[in-house]
mmCIF file of the N, C-alpha and C atoms, coordinates in Angstrom:
data_MODEL
# 
_entry.id   MODEL 
# 
loop_
_atom_site.group_PDB 
_atom_site.id 
_atom_site.type_symbol 
_atom_site.label_atom_id 
_atom_site.label_alt_id 
_atom_site.label_comp_id 
_atom_site.label_asym_id 
_atom_site.label_entity_id 
_atom_site.label_seq_id 
_atom_site.pdbx_PDB_ins_code 
_atom_site.Cartn_x 
_atom_site.Cartn_y 
_atom_site.Cartn_z 
_atom_site.occupancy 
_atom_site.B_iso_or_equiv 
_atom_site.pdbx_formal_charge 
_atom_site.auth_seq_id 
_atom_site.auth_comp_id 
_atom_site.auth_asym_id 
_atom_site.auth_atom_id 
_atom_site.pdbx_PDB_model_num 
ATOM 1   N N  . MET A 1 1  ? 2.323   10.014  11.953  1.00 0.00 ? 1  MET A N  1 
ATOM 2   C CA . MET A 1 1  ? 1.541   8.784   11.931  1.00 0.00 ? 1  MET A CA 1 
ATOM 3   C C  . MET A 1 1  ? 2.530   7.610   12.003  1.00 0.00 ? 1  MET A C  1 
ATOM 4   N N  . SER A 1 2  ? 2.215   6.658   12.842  1.00 0.00 ? 2  SER A N  1 
ATOM 5   C CA . SER A 1 2  ? 3.133   5.543   13.038  1.00 0.00 ? 2  SER A CA 1 
ATOM 6   C C  . SER A 1 2  ? 3.142   4.613   11.819  1.00 0.00 ? 2  SER A C  1 
ATOM 7   N N  . GLU A 1 3  ? 4.224   3.839   11.728  1.00 0.00 ? 3  GLU A N  1 
ATOM 8   C CA . GLU A 1 3  ? 4.365   2.885   10.626  1.00 0.00 ? 3  GLU A CA 1 
ATOM 9   C C  . GLU A 1 3  ? 3.235   1.861   10.646  1.00 0.00 ? 3  GLU A C  1 
ATOM 10  N N  . PHE A 1 4  ? 2.825   1.422   11.846  1.00 0.00 ? 4  PHE A N  1 
ATOM 11  C CA . PHE A 1 4  ? 1.745   0.452   11.970  1.00 0.00 ? 4  PHE A CA 1 
ATOM 12  C C  . PHE A 1 4  ? 0.440   1.014   11.417  1.00 0.00 ? 4  PHE A C  1 
ATOM 13  N N  . ILE A 1 5  ? 0.103   2.235   11.796  1.00 0.00 ? 5  ILE A N  1 
ATOM 14  C CA . ILE A 1 5  ? -1.162  2.840   11.341  1.00 0.00 ? 5  ILE A CA 1 
ATOM 15  C C  . ILE A 1 5  ? -1.170  2.988   9.825   1.00 0.00 ? 5  ILE A C  1 
ATOM 16  N N  . LYS A 1 6  ? -0.047  3.451   9.266   1.00 0.00 ? 6  LYS A N  1 
ATOM 17  C CA . LYS A 1 6  ? 0.030   3.592   7.807   1.00 0.00 ? 6  LYS A CA 1 
ATOM 18  C C  . LYS A 1 6  ? -0.166  2.244   7.118   1.00 0.00 ? 6  LYS A C  1 
ATOM 19  N N  . ALA A 1 7  ? 0.528   1.213   7.608   1.00 0.00 ? 7  ALA A N  1 
ATOM 20  C CA . ALA A 1 7  ? 0.422   -0.115  6.996   1.00 0.00 ? 7  ALA A CA 1 
ATOM 21  C C  . ALA A 1 7  ? -0.989  -0.674  7.138   1.00 0.00 ? 7  ALA A C  1 
ATOM 22  N N  . ALA A 1 8  ? -1.613  -0.477  8.305   1.00 0.00 ? 8  ALA A N  1 
ATOM 23  C CA . ALA A 1 8  ? -2.974  -0.973  8.525   1.00 0.00 ? 8  ALA A CA 1 
ATOM 24  C C  . ALA A 1 8  ? -3.969  -0.266  7.603   1.00 0.00 ? 8  ALA A C  1 
ATOM 25  N N  . LEU A 1 9  ? -3.798  1.042   7.416   1.00 0.00 ? 9  LEU A N  1 
ATOM 26  C CA . LEU A 1 9  ? -4.712  1.783   6.537   1.00 0.00 ? 9  LEU A CA 1 
ATOM 27  C C  . LEU A 1 9  ? -4.527  1.382   5.075   1.00 0.00 ? 9  LEU A C  1 
ATOM 28  N N  . VAL A 1 10 ? -3.289  1.167   4.652   1.00 0.00 ? 10 VAL A N  1 
ATOM 29  C CA . VAL A 1 10 ? -3.046  0.721   3.277   1.00 0.00 ? 10 VAL A CA 1 
ATOM 30  C C  . VAL A 1 10 ? -3.683  -0.645  3.059   1.00 0.00 ? 10 VAL A C  1 
ATOM 31  N N  . ARG A 1 11 ? -3.492  -1.543  4.026   1.00 0.00 ? 11 ARG A N  1 
ATOM 32  C CA . ARG A 1 11 ? -4.077  -2.881  3.915   1.00 0.00 ? 11 ARG A CA 1 
ATOM 33  C C  . ARG A 1 11 ? -5.611  -2.787  3.882   1.00 0.00 ? 11 ARG A C  1 
ATOM 34  N N  . ALA A 1 12 ? -6.193  -1.954  4.735   1.00 0.00 ? 12 ALA A N  1 
ATOM 35  C CA . ALA A 1 12 ? -7.651  -1.806  4.769   1.00 0.00 ? 12 ALA A CA 1 
ATOM 36  C C  . ALA A 1 12 ? -8.174  -1.226  3.453   1.00 0.00 ? 12 ALA A C  1 
ATOM 37  N N  . LEU A 1 13 ? -7.470  -0.241  2.901   1.00 0.00 ? 13 LEU A N  1 
ATOM 38  C CA . LEU A 1 13 ? -7.891  0.353   1.630   1.00 0.00 ? 13 LEU A CA 1 
ATOM 39  C C  . LEU A 1 13 ? -7.866  -0.674  0.504   1.00 0.00 ? 13 LEU A C  1 
ATOM 40  N N  . ARG A 1 14 ? -6.833  -1.501  0.485   1.00 0.00 ? 14 ARG A N  1 
ATOM 41  C CA . ARG A 1 14 ? -6.773  -2.574  -0.519  1.00 0.00 ? 14 ARG A CA 1 
ATOM 42  C C  . ARG A 1 14 ? -7.933  -3.552  -0.343  1.00 0.00 ? 14 ARG A C  1 
ATOM 43  N N  . THR A 1 15 ? -8.242  -3.873  0.898   1.00 0.00 ? 15 THR A N  1 
ATOM 44  C CA . THR A 1 15 ? -9.348  -4.792  1.178   1.00 0.00 ? 15 THR A CA 1 
ATOM 45  C C  . THR A 1 15 ? -10.670 -4.196  0.724   1.00 0.00 ? 15 THR A C  1 
ATOM 46  N N  . VAL A 1 16 ? -10.868 -2.899  0.980   1.00 0.00 ? 16 VAL A N  1 
ATOM 47  C CA . VAL A 1 16 ? -12.091 -2.221  0.545   1.00 0.00 ? 16 VAL A CA 1 
ATOM 48  C C  . VAL A 1 16 ? -12.213 -2.286  -0.983  1.00 0.00 ? 16 VAL A C  1 
ATOM 49  N N  . ALA A 1 17 ? -11.123 -1.993  -1.674  1.00 0.00 ? 17 ALA A N  1 
ATOM 50  C CA . ALA A 1 17 ? -11.154 -2.017  -3.145  1.00 0.00 ? 17 ALA A CA 1 
ATOM 51  C C  . ALA A 1 17 ? -11.426 -3.426  -3.671  1.00 0.00 ? 17 ALA A C  1 
ATOM 52  N N  . GLN A 1 18 ? -10.781 -4.425  -3.088  1.00 0.00 ? 18 GLN A N  1 
ATOM 53  C CA . GLN A 1 18 ? -10.999 -5.803  -3.530  1.00 0.00 ? 18 GLN A CA 1 
ATOM 54  C C  . GLN A 1 18 ? -12.441 -6.236  -3.299  1.00 0.00 ? 18 GLN A C  1 
ATOM 55  N N  . THR A 1 19 ? -12.996 -5.850  -2.161  1.00 0.00 ? 19 THR A N  1 
ATOM 56  C CA . THR A 1 19 ? -14.380 -6.204  -1.860  1.00 0.00 ? 19 THR A CA 1 
ATOM 57  C C  . THR A 1 19 ? -15.338 -5.518  -2.830  1.00 0.00 ? 19 THR A C  1 
ATOM 58  N N  . ALA A 1 20 ? -15.071 -4.251  -3.136  1.00 0.00 ? 20 ALA A N  1 
ATOM 59  C CA . ALA A 1 20 ? -15.926 -3.530  -4.089  1.00 0.00 ? 20 ALA A CA 1 
ATOM 60  C C  . ALA A 1 20 ? -15.880 -4.194  -5.459  1.00 0.00 ? 20 ALA A C  1 
ATOM 61  N N  . VAL A 1 21 ? -14.686 -4.537  -5.925  1.00 0.00 ? 21 VAL A N  1 
ATOM 62  C CA . VAL A 1 21 ? -14.555 -5.186  -7.230  1.00 0.00 ? 21 VAL A CA 1 
ATOM 63  C C  . VAL A 1 21 ? -15.292 -6.527  -7.241  1.00 0.00 ? 21 VAL A C  1 
ATOM 64  N N  . ALA A 1 22 ? -15.111 -7.302  -6.176  1.00 0.00 ? 22 ALA A N  1 
ATOM 65  C CA . ALA A 1 22 ? -15.768 -8.612  -6.111  1.00 0.00 ? 22 ALA A CA 1 
ATOM 66  C C  . ALA A 1 22 ? -17.288 -8.471  -6.050  1.00 0.00 ? 22 ALA A C  1 
ATOM 67  N N  . THR A 1 23 ? -17.773 -7.506  -5.295  1.00 0.00 ? 23 THR A N  1 
ATOM 68  C CA . THR A 1 23 ? -19.221 -7.323  -5.150  1.00 0.00 ? 23 THR A CA 1 
ATOM 69  C C  . THR A 1 23 ? -19.834 -6.801  -6.438  1.00 0.00 ? 23 THR A C  1 
ATOM 70  N N  . ILE A 1 24 ? -19.156 -5.870  -7.090  1.00 0.00 ? 24 ILE A N  1 
ATOM 71  C CA . ILE A 1 24 ? -19.651 -5.354  -8.376  1.00 0.00 ? 24 ILE A CA 1 
ATOM 72  C C  . ILE A 1 24 ? -19.649 -6.474  -9.415  1.00 0.00 ? 24 ILE A C  1 
ATOM 73  N N  . GLY A 1 25 ? -18.636 -7.334  -9.345  1.00 0.00 ? 25 GLY A N  1 
ATOM 74  C CA . GLY A 1 25 ? -18.514 -8.418  -10.318 1.00 0.00 ? 25 GLY A CA 1 
ATOM 75  C C  . GLY A 1 25 ? -19.598 -9.475  -10.227 1.00 0.00 ? 25 GLY A C  1 
ATOM 76  N N  . THR A 1 26 ? -20.372 -9.471  -9.159  1.00 0.00 ? 26 THR A N  1 
ATOM 77  C CA . THR A 1 26 ? -21.439 -10.461 -9.035  1.00 0.00 ? 26 THR A CA 1 
ATOM 78  C C  . THR A 1 26 ? -22.675 -10.096 -9.853  1.00 0.00 ? 26 THR A C  1 
ATOM 79  N N  . SER A 1 27 ? -22.739 -8.859  -10.331 1.00 0.00 ? 27 SER A N  1 
ATOM 80  C CA . SER A 1 27 ? -23.884 -8.429  -11.143 1.00 0.00 ? 27 SER A CA 1 
ATOM 81  C C  . SER A 1 27 ? -23.627 -8.730  -12.612 1.00 0.00 ? 27 SER A C  1 
ATOM 82  N N  . ALA A 1 28 ? -24.684 -9.058  -13.310 1.00 0.00 ? 28 ALA A N  1 
ATOM 83  C CA . ALA A 1 28 ? -24.556 -9.391  -14.736 1.00 0.00 ? 28 ALA A CA 1 
ATOM 84  C C  . ALA A 1 28 ? -24.259 -8.149  -15.570 1.00 0.00 ? 28 ALA A C  1 
ATOM 85  N N  . VAL A 1 29 ? -24.886 -7.033  -15.220 1.00 0.00 ? 29 VAL A N  1 
ATOM 86  C CA . VAL A 1 29 ? -24.666 -5.775  -15.941 1.00 0.00 ? 29 VAL A CA 1 
ATOM 87  C C  . VAL A 1 29 ? -24.483 -4.644  -14.929 1.00 0.00 ? 29 VAL A C  1 
ATOM 88  N N  . LEU A 1 30 ? -23.811 -3.577  -15.346 1.00 0.00 ? 30 LEU A N  1 
ATOM 89  C CA . LEU A 1 30 ? -23.505 -2.465  -14.454 1.00 0.00 ? 30 LEU A CA 1 
ATOM 90  C C  . LEU A 1 30 ? -24.767 -1.825  -13.875 1.00 0.00 ? 30 LEU A C  1 
ATOM 91  N N  . SER A 1 31 ? -25.849 -1.804  -14.643 1.00 0.00 ? 31 SER A N  1 
ATOM 92  C CA . SER A 1 31 ? -27.078 -1.184  -14.155 1.00 0.00 ? 31 SER A CA 1 
ATOM 93  C C  . SER A 1 31 ? -27.745 -2.005  -13.051 1.00 0.00 ? 31 SER A C  1 
ATOM 94  N N  . ALA A 1 32 ? -27.332 -3.279  -12.900 1.00 0.00 ? 32 ALA A N  1 
ATOM 95  C CA . ALA A 1 32 ? -27.927 -4.142  -11.873 1.00 0.00 ? 32 ALA A CA 1 
ATOM 96  C C  . ALA A 1 32 ? -27.144 -4.123  -10.559 1.00 0.00 ? 32 ALA A C  1 
ATOM 97  N N  . VAL A 1 33 ? -26.085 -3.319  -10.486 1.00 0.00 ? 33 VAL A N  1 
ATOM 98  C CA . VAL A 1 33 ? -25.259 -3.274  -9.275  1.00 0.00 ? 33 VAL A CA 1 
ATOM 99  C C  . VAL A 1 33 ? -26.036 -2.590  -8.153  1.00 0.00 ? 33 VAL A C  1 
ATOM 100 N N  . ASP A 1 34 ? -26.094 -3.228  -7.010  1.00 0.00 ? 34 ASP A N  1 
ATOM 101 C CA . ASP A 1 34 ? -26.702 -2.628  -5.822  1.00 0.00 ? 34 ASP A CA 1 
ATOM 102 C C  . ASP A 1 34 ? -25.607 -1.845  -5.097  1.00 0.00 ? 34 ASP A C  1 
ATOM 103 N N  . TRP A 1 35 ? -25.515 -0.537  -5.381  1.00 0.00 ? 35 TRP A N  1 
ATOM 104 C CA . TRP A 1 35 ? -24.418 0.291   -4.895  1.00 0.00 ? 35 TRP A CA 1 
ATOM 105 C C  . TRP A 1 35 ? -24.410 0.417   -3.379  1.00 0.00 ? 35 TRP A C  1 
ATOM 106 N N  . LYS A 1 36 ? -25.589 0.379   -2.756  1.00 0.00 ? 36 LYS A N  1 
ATOM 107 C CA . LYS A 1 36 ? -25.627 0.432   -1.290  1.00 0.00 ? 36 LYS A CA 1 
ATOM 108 C C  . LYS A 1 36 ? -24.981 -0.820  -0.702  1.00 0.00 ? 36 LYS A C  1 
ATOM 109 N N  . MET A 1 37 ? -25.239 -1.967  -1.319  1.00 0.00 ? 37 MET A N  1 
ATOM 110 C CA . MET A 1 37 ? -24.639 -3.211  -0.848  1.00 0.00 ? 37 MET A CA 1 
ATOM 111 C C  . MET A 1 37 ? -23.127 -3.194  -1.073  1.00 0.00 ? 37 MET A C  1 
ATOM 112 N N  . VAL A 1 38 ? -22.687 -2.671  -2.206  1.00 0.00 ? 38 VAL A N  1 
ATOM 113 C CA . VAL A 1 38 ? -21.258 -2.577  -2.490  1.00 0.00 ? 38 VAL A CA 1 
ATOM 114 C C  . VAL A 1 38 ? -20.575 -1.714  -1.434  1.00 0.00 ? 38 VAL A C  1 
ATOM 115 N N  . ALA A 1 39 ? -21.152 -0.554  -1.151  1.00 0.00 ? 39 ALA A N  1 
ATOM 116 C CA . ALA A 1 39 ? -20.574 0.348   -0.156  1.00 0.00 ? 39 ALA A CA 1 
ATOM 117 C C  . ALA A 1 39 ? -20.576 -0.287  1.230   1.00 0.00 ? 39 ALA A C  1 
ATOM 118 N N  . SER A 1 40 ? -21.681 -0.885  1.598   1.00 0.00 ? 40 SER A N  1 
ATOM 119 C CA . SER A 1 40 ? -21.801 -1.505  2.916   1.00 0.00 ? 40 SER A CA 1 
ATOM 120 C C  . SER A 1 40 ? -20.808 -2.638  3.106   1.00 0.00 ? 40 SER A C  1 
ATOM 121 N N  . ALA A 1 41 ? -20.729 -3.533  2.141   1.00 0.00 ? 41 ALA A N  1 
ATOM 122 C CA . ALA A 1 41 ? -19.804 -4.664  2.230   1.00 0.00 ? 41 ALA A CA 1 
ATOM 123 C C  . ALA A 1 41 ? -18.357 -4.187  2.234   1.00 0.00 ? 41 ALA A C  1 
ATOM 124 N N  . SER A 1 42 ? -18.051 -3.173  1.448   1.00 0.00 ? 42 SER A N  1 
ATOM 125 C CA . SER A 1 42 ? -16.690 -2.659  1.363   1.00 0.00 ? 42 SER A CA 1 
ATOM 126 C C  . SER A 1 42 ? -16.260 -1.986  2.659   1.00 0.00 ? 42 SER A C  1 
ATOM 127 N N  . VAL A 1 43 ? -17.133 -1.173  3.236   1.00 0.00 ? 43 VAL A N  1 
ATOM 128 C CA . VAL A 1 43 ? -16.815 -0.515  4.502   1.00 0.00 ? 43 VAL A CA 1 
ATOM 129 C C  . VAL A 1 43 ? -16.644 -1.555  5.609   1.00 0.00 ? 43 VAL A C  1 
ATOM 130 N N  . LEU A 1 44 ? -17.529 -2.520  5.654   1.00 0.00 ? 44 LEU A N  1 
ATOM 131 C CA . LEU A 1 44 ? -17.417 -3.580  6.663   1.00 0.00 ? 44 LEU A CA 1 
ATOM 132 C C  . LEU A 1 44 ? -16.097 -4.334  6.506   1.00 0.00 ? 44 LEU A C  1 
ATOM 133 N N  . ALA A 1 45 ? -15.713 -4.642  5.283   1.00 0.00 ? 45 ALA A N  1 
ATOM 134 C CA . ALA A 1 45 ? -14.446 -5.331  5.043   1.00 0.00 ? 45 ALA A CA 1 
ATOM 135 C C  . ALA A 1 45 ? -13.263 -4.493  5.520   1.00 0.00 ? 45 ALA A C  1 
ATOM 136 N N  . GLY A 1 46 ? -13.324 -3.180  5.301   1.00 0.00 ? 46 GLY A N  1 
ATOM 137 C CA . GLY A 1 46 ? -12.258 -2.291  5.769   1.00 0.00 ? 46 GLY A CA 1 
ATOM 138 C C  . GLY A 1 46 ? -12.154 -2.268  7.282   1.00 0.00 ? 46 GLY A C  1 
ATOM 139 N N  . ILE A 1 47 ? -13.296 -2.219  7.954   1.00 0.00 ? 47 ILE A N  1 
ATOM 140 C CA . ILE A 1 47 ? -13.315 -2.239  9.418   1.00 0.00 ? 47 ILE A CA 1 
ATOM 141 C C  . ILE A 1 47 ? -12.754 -3.553  9.937   1.00 0.00 ? 47 ILE A C  1 
ATOM 142 N N  . LEU A 1 48 ? -13.181 -4.652  9.342   1.00 0.00 ? 48 LEU A N  1 
ATOM 143 C CA . LEU A 1 48 ? -12.666 -5.962  9.755   1.00 0.00 ? 48 LEU A CA 1 
ATOM 144 C C  . LEU A 1 48 ? -11.166 -6.078  9.512   1.00 0.00 ? 48 LEU A C  1 
ATOM 145 N N  . SER A 1 49 ? -10.674 -5.492  8.437   1.00 0.00 ? 49 SER A N  1 
ATOM 146 C CA . SER A 1 49 ? -9.250  -5.513  8.152   1.00 0.00 ? 49 SER A CA 1 
ATOM 147 C C  . SER A 1 49 ? -8.469  -4.770  9.238   1.00 0.00 ? 49 SER A C  1 
ATOM 148 N N  . ILE A 1 50 ? -8.953  -3.611  9.631   1.00 0.00 ? 50 ILE A N  1 
ATOM 149 C CA . ILE A 1 50 ? -8.272  -2.836  10.678  1.00 0.00 ? 50 ILE A CA 1 
ATOM 150 C C  . ILE A 1 50 ? -8.296  -3.591  11.997  1.00 0.00 ? 50 ILE A C  1 
ATOM 151 N N  . LEU A 1 51 ? -9.439  -4.160  12.357  1.00 0.00 ? 51 LEU A N  1 
ATOM 152 C CA . LEU A 1 51 ? -9.528  -4.920  13.606  1.00 0.00 ? 51 LEU A CA 1 
ATOM 153 C C  . LEU A 1 51 ? -8.617  -6.140  13.584  1.00 0.00 ? 51 LEU A C  1 
ATOM 154 N N  . THR A 1 52 ? -8.524  -6.811  12.439  1.00 0.00 ? 52 THR A N  1 
ATOM 155 C CA . THR A 1 52 ? -7.627  -7.959  12.312  1.00 0.00 ? 52 THR A CA 1 
ATOM 156 C C  . THR A 1 52 ? -6.170  -7.519  12.456  1.00 0.00 ? 52 THR A C  1 
ATOM 157 N N  . SER A 1 53 ? -5.830  -6.379  11.868  1.00 0.00 ? 53 SER A N  1 
ATOM 158 C CA . SER A 1 53 ? -4.467  -5.865  11.990  1.00 0.00 ? 53 SER A CA 1 
ATOM 159 C C  . SER A 1 53 ? -4.117  -5.560  13.440  1.00 0.00 ? 53 SER A C  1 
ATOM 160 N N  . ILE A 1 54 ? -5.067  -5.003  14.167  1.00 0.00 ? 54 ILE A N  1 
ATOM 161 C CA . ILE A 1 54 ? -4.840  -4.699  15.582  1.00 0.00 ? 54 ILE A CA 1 
ATOM 162 C C  . ILE A 1 54 ? -4.685  -5.988  16.382  1.00 0.00 ? 54 ILE A C  1 
ATOM 163 N N  . ALA A 1 55 ? -5.524  -6.961  16.091  1.00 0.00 ? 55 ALA A N  1 
ATOM 164 C CA . ALA A 1 55 ? -5.526  -8.203  16.872  1.00 0.00 ? 55 ALA A CA 1 
ATOM 165 C C  . ALA A 1 55 ? -4.326  -9.095  16.580  1.00 0.00 ? 55 ALA A C  1 
ATOM 166 N N  . THR A 1 56 ? -3.885  -9.130  15.329  1.00 0.00 ? 56 THR A N  1 
ATOM 167 C CA . THR A 1 56 ? -2.841  -10.088 14.951  1.00 0.00 ? 56 THR A CA 1 
ATOM 168 C C  . THR A 1 56 ? -1.534  -9.452  14.532  1.00 0.00 ? 56 THR A C  1 
ATOM 169 N N  . GLY A 1 57 ? -1.508  -8.155  14.360  1.00 0.00 ? 57 GLY A N  1 
ATOM 170 C CA . GLY A 1 57 ? -0.292  -7.496  13.903  1.00 0.00 ? 57 GLY A CA 1 
ATOM 171 C C  . GLY A 1 57 ? -0.185  -7.532  12.392  1.00 0.00 ? 57 GLY A C  1 
ATOM 172 N N  . LEU A 1 58 ? 0.890   -6.911  11.892  1.00 0.00 ? 58 LEU A N  1 
ATOM 173 C CA . LEU A 1 58 ? 1.114   -6.835  10.455  1.00 0.00 ? 58 LEU A CA 1 
ATOM 174 C C  . LEU A 1 58 ? 2.514   -7.326  10.134  1.00 0.00 ? 58 LEU A C  1 
ATOM 175 N N  . PRO A 1 59 ? 2.644   -8.280  9.211   1.00 0.00 ? 59 PRO A N  1 
ATOM 176 C CA . PRO A 1 59 ? 3.983   -8.765  8.882   1.00 0.00 ? 59 PRO A CA 1 
ATOM 177 C C  . PRO A 1 59 ? 4.859   -7.709  8.212   1.00 0.00 ? 59 PRO A C  1 
ATOM 178 N N  . GLU A 1 60 ? 4.239   -6.685  7.605   1.00 0.00 ? 60 GLU A N  1 
ATOM 179 C CA . GLU A 1 60 ? 5.012   -5.629  6.946   1.00 0.00 ? 60 GLU A CA 1 
ATOM 180 C C  . GLU A 1 60 ? 5.758   -4.747  7.942   1.00 0.00 ? 60 GLU A C  1 
ATOM 181 N N  . VAL A 1 61 ? 5.245   -4.690  9.150   1.00 0.00 ? 61 VAL A N  1 
ATOM 182 C CA . VAL A 1 61 ? 5.807   -3.797  10.161  1.00 0.00 ? 61 VAL A CA 1 
ATOM 183 C C  . VAL A 1 61 ? 6.722   -4.609  11.072  1.00 0.00 ? 61 VAL A C  1 
ATOM 184 N N  . THR A 1 62 ? 7.960   -4.187  11.155  1.00 0.00 ? 62 THR A N  1 
ATOM 185 C CA . THR A 1 62 ? 8.880   -4.898  12.032  1.00 0.00 ? 62 THR A CA 1 
ATOM 186 C C  . THR A 1 62 ? 8.511   -4.618  13.477  1.00 0.00 ? 62 THR A C  1 
ATOM 187 N N  . PRO A 1 63 ? 8.603   -5.611  14.327  1.00 0.00 ? 63 PRO A N  1 
ATOM 188 C CA . PRO A 1 63 ? 8.238   -5.389  15.726  1.00 0.00 ? 63 PRO A CA 1 
ATOM 189 C C  . PRO A 1 63 ? 9.171   -4.387  16.380  1.00 0.00 ? 63 PRO A C  1 
ATOM 190 N N  . GLY A 1 64 ? 8.613   -3.638  17.294  1.00 0.00 ? 64 GLY A N  1 
ATOM 191 C CA . GLY A 1 64 ? 9.387   -2.645  18.031  1.00 0.00 ? 64 GLY A CA 1 
ATOM 192 C C  . GLY A 1 64 ? 10.283  -3.312  19.047  1.00 0.00 ? 64 GLY A C  1 
ATOM 193 N N  . PRO A 1 65 ? 11.037  -2.512  19.784  1.00 0.00 ? 65 PRO A N  1 
ATOM 194 C CA . PRO A 1 65 ? 11.925  -3.082  20.811  1.00 0.00 ? 65 PRO A CA 1 
ATOM 195 C C  . PRO A 1 65 ? 11.125  -3.794  21.891  1.00 0.00 ? 65 PRO A C  1 
ATOM 196 N N  . GLU A 1 66 ? 11.715  -4.858  22.420  1.00 0.00 ? 66 GLU A N  1 
ATOM 197 C CA . GLU A 1 66 ? 11.068  -5.609  23.493  1.00 0.00 ? 66 GLU A CA 1 
ATOM 198 C C  . GLU A 1 66 ? 10.956  -4.728  24.740  1.00 0.00 ? 66 GLU A C  1 
ATOM 199 N N  . ILE A 1 67 ? 9.880   -4.904  25.469  1.00 0.00 ? 67 ILE A N  1 
ATOM 200 C CA . ILE A 1 67 ? 9.690   -4.176  26.720  1.00 0.00 ? 67 ILE A CA 1 
ATOM 201 C C  . ILE A 1 67 ? 10.199  -5.066  27.840  1.00 0.00 ? 67 ILE A C  1 
ATOM 202 N N  . ASP A 1 68 ? 11.100  -4.517  28.649  1.00 0.00 ? 68 ASP A N  1 
ATOM 203 C CA . ASP A 1 68 ? 11.673  -5.279  29.751  1.00 0.00 ? 68 ASP A CA 1 
ATOM 204 C C  . ASP A 1 68 ? 10.700  -5.263  30.914  1.00 0.00 ? 68 ASP A C  1 
ATOM 205 N N  . ASP A 1 69 ? 10.131  -6.440  31.231  1.00 0.00 ? 69 ASP A N  1 
ATOM 206 C CA . ASP A 1 69 ? 9.188   -6.529  32.343  1.00 0.00 ? 69 ASP A CA 1 
ATOM 207 C C  . ASP A 1 69 ? 9.858   -7.008  33.628  1.00 0.00 ? 69 ASP A C  1 
ATOM 208 N N  . GLY A 1 70 ? 11.174  -7.141  33.594  1.00 0.00 ? 70 GLY A N  1 
ATOM 209 C CA . GLY A 1 70 ? 11.899  -7.550  34.775  1.00 0.00 ? 70 GLY A CA 1 
ATOM 210 C C  . GLY A 1 70 ? 12.065  -9.047  34.925  1.00 0.00 ? 70 GLY A C  1 
ATOM 211 N N  . HIS A 1 71 ? 11.444  -9.814  34.046  1.00 0.00 ? 71 HIS A N  1 
ATOM 212 C CA . HIS A 1 71 ? 11.543  -11.272 34.099  1.00 0.00 ? 71 HIS A CA 1 
ATOM 213 C C  . HIS A 1 71 ? 12.583  -11.743 33.082  1.00 0.00 ? 71 HIS A C  1 
ATOM 214 N N  . PRO A 1 72 ? 13.310  -12.803 33.397  1.00 0.00 ? 72 PRO A N  1 
ATOM 215 C CA . PRO A 1 72 ? 14.266  -13.330 32.414  1.00 0.00 ? 72 PRO A CA 1 
ATOM 216 C C  . PRO A 1 72 ? 13.522  -13.909 31.211  1.00 0.00 ? 72 PRO A C  1 
ATOM 217 N N  . PRO A 1 73 ? 14.162  -13.914 30.054  1.00 0.00 ? 73 PRO A N  1 
ATOM 218 C CA . PRO A 1 73 ? 13.497  -14.477 28.861  1.00 0.00 ? 73 PRO A CA 1 
ATOM 219 C C  . PRO A 1 73 ? 13.202  -15.950 29.042  1.00 0.00 ? 73 PRO A C  1 
ATOM 220 N N  . ALA A 1 74 ? 12.118  -16.384 28.420  1.00 0.00 ? 74 ALA A N  1 
ATOM 221 C CA . ALA A 1 74 ? 11.713  -17.790 28.538  1.00 0.00 ? 74 ALA A CA 1 
ATOM 222 C C  . ALA A 1 74 ? 12.538  -18.680 27.669  1.00 0.00 ? 74 ALA A C  1 
# 
């Protein structure tokens, strides 16, 4: 598994946990927690985290070697 995939999954897992904690914390008592909403919001947050990592990269992962496209550097 590549370093990028590992870092993206760790970041997504943290996001899922943070979202679950925040969503559970909105209920006054534990019996009032809407567990389907917690799961749904947490999974969505994890998916968005992975998509954001793909779109913008991850600062934890050092960039790979430059690809030579035959053009001089700008």
